[in-house]
C-alpha positions in Angstrom: 0.2 0.1 -0.2 1.7 3.2 -1.0 2.0 6.0 1.3 0.1 9.4 0.8 2.0 11.8 -1.3 1.3 14.5 1.4 3.0 12.2 3.9 5.8 11.7 2.1 6.6 15.3 1.3 7.0 16.0 5.2 8.9 13.0 6.0 12.5 13.4 6.5 15.2 10.9 7.5 15.9 11.2 11.4 19.5 10.7 11.0 20.5 13.6 8.4 17.3 15.4 7.6 17.3 14.7 3.9 14.0 13.9 2.1 12.9 10.2 1.5 11.6 8.0 -1.3 9.4 5.2 -1.2 11.1 2.0 -2.8 9.4 -1.4 -2.8 11.5 -4.1 -1.3 10.4 -7.4 -1.3 7.3 -7.9 1.0 7.9 -5.0 3.0 7.9 -1.6 1.2 10.7 1.2 2.5 11.4 4.6 3.0 14.9 5.5 1.6 17.1 8.4 2.6 18.1 10.6 -0.6 21.0 11.9 1.4 24.4 11.2 -0.2 26.3 10.1 3.0 23.7 8.4 4.8 21.2 6.3 2.7 19.3 4.5 5.3 16.3 2.5 4.3 13.4 2.7 6.7 10.8 0.0 6.9 7.0 0.7 6.5 5.0 -1.9 8.7 1.3 -2.1 8.1 1.4 1.3 6.1 3.0 3.0 9.0 6.7 4.2 8.5 9.0 3.4 11.4 11.6 6.2 11.3 13.9 4.8 14.3 17.7 5.1 13.2 17.9 1.9 15.3 15.5 0.1 12.7 16.9 1.2 9.4 19.0 -0.9 7.3 22.0 0.3 5.6 21.7 -0.8 1.9 24.6 -3.0 0.6 
C-alpha cells in the first residue's frame, strides 16, 4: 500500500534530515534516504513508516 503523497512530502530522514523516497523492497516497502552520505532504508510496517535509526537498514 503506497503512502499518501502529502505524507511523503513532509517526512525526512531522522539521521540527516534529507528527503525520503518510497521503494518497494520485497514484501515490505521501505523509505530510503536521498542523502548522499546516509542512504538508510526505513521499513514501512502495516502502512506506518518506522523512522527509528535503530530499525533502519544500511543498503549494501
